[in-house]
VEXDREN-2710 file (C-alpha; in Angstrom, 1 decimal):
% VEXDREN-2710
k/r/px/py/pz
1/MET/-30.0/49.8/78.3
2/LEU/-31.2/52.5/75.9
3/ASN/-28.0/54.3/76.2
4/LYS/-26.0/51.2/75.3
5/LYS/-28.1/50.5/72.2
6/THR/-27.8/54.1/71.1
7/PHE/-24.0/53.9/71.5
8/VAL/-23.8/50.6/69.5
9/ALA/-26.0/52.1/66.7
10/LEU/-23.9/55.2/66.5
11/ALA/-20.7/53.1/66.4
12/LEU/-22.1/51.0/63.6
13/ALA/-23.2/54.0/61.6
14/LEU/-19.7/55.6/61.9
15/ALA/-18.1/52.3/60.9
16/VAL/-20.2/52.2/57.8
17/VAL/-19.4/55.8/56.8
18/TYR/-15.7/55.2/57.4
19/LEU/-15.6/52.0/55.3
20/ALA/-17.5/53.7/52.5
21/GLU/-15.0/56.6/52.4
22/ALA/-12.1/54.2/52.5
23/ARG/-13.3/52.3/49.5
24/GLU/-13.6/55.6/47.5
25/GLU/-10.0/56.5/48.4
26/GLY/-8.5/53.2/47.1
27/PRO/-8.3/53.8/43.3
28/HIS/-7.0/57.3/43.8
29/ASP/-4.2/56.0/45.9
30/MET/-3.4/53.2/43.4
31/ALA/-3.3/55.7/40.6
32/ASP/-0.9/57.9/42.5
33/ALA/1.3/54.9/43.2
34/LEU/1.3/53.8/39.6
35/ARG/2.2/57.4/38.5
36/MET/5.0/57.5/41.0
37/LEU/6.3/54.1/39.8
38/GLU/6.2/55.3/36.1
39/GLU/8.2/58.4/37.1
40/LEU/10.8/56.3/38.9
41/ASP/11.0/53.9/36.0
42/ARG/11.7/56.8/33.6
43/TYR/14.3/58.3/35.9
44/TYR/16.2/55.1/36.6
45/THR/16.0/53.9/32.9
46/GLN/18.0/57.0/32.0
47/ALA/20.3/56.9/35.0
48/THR/21.3/53.2/34.6
49/ARG/22.2/52.9/30.9
50/PRO/24.6/50.0/30.2
51/ARG/28.3/50.8/30.1
52/PHE/29.6/49.4/26.8
53/GLY/33.3/49.3/26.3
54/LYS/34.3/49.5/29.9
55/ARG/35.8/46.0/30.1
56/SER/38.2/44.4/27.7
57/ASP/37.6/41.0/26.1
58/ALA/40.9/39.7/27.7
59/TYR/39.2/39.2/31.0
60/THR/35.8/37.8/29.9
61/ASN/36.7/34.1/30.7
62/TRP/38.4/34.1/34.1
63/ALA/37.9/30.4/34.5
64/LYS/40.6/29.6/31.9
65/ASP/43.1/31.7/33.8
66/SER/42.6/29.8/37.0
67/GLU/43.4/26.4/35.4
END
């Protein structure tokens, strides 16, 4: 019986330590994720600029052509 209580107490102590460390890691992971998203935003903002002048005005209203 003493062995079982010792095991349960040890398991609870380890769980408390694990949860305390997990809470400390949270903001750092979020900061890394936000930094990565900002870098991706900068990259894809430059990579996906609008292409003006690629299409002519003759084909802007295709519904009129089908009538």
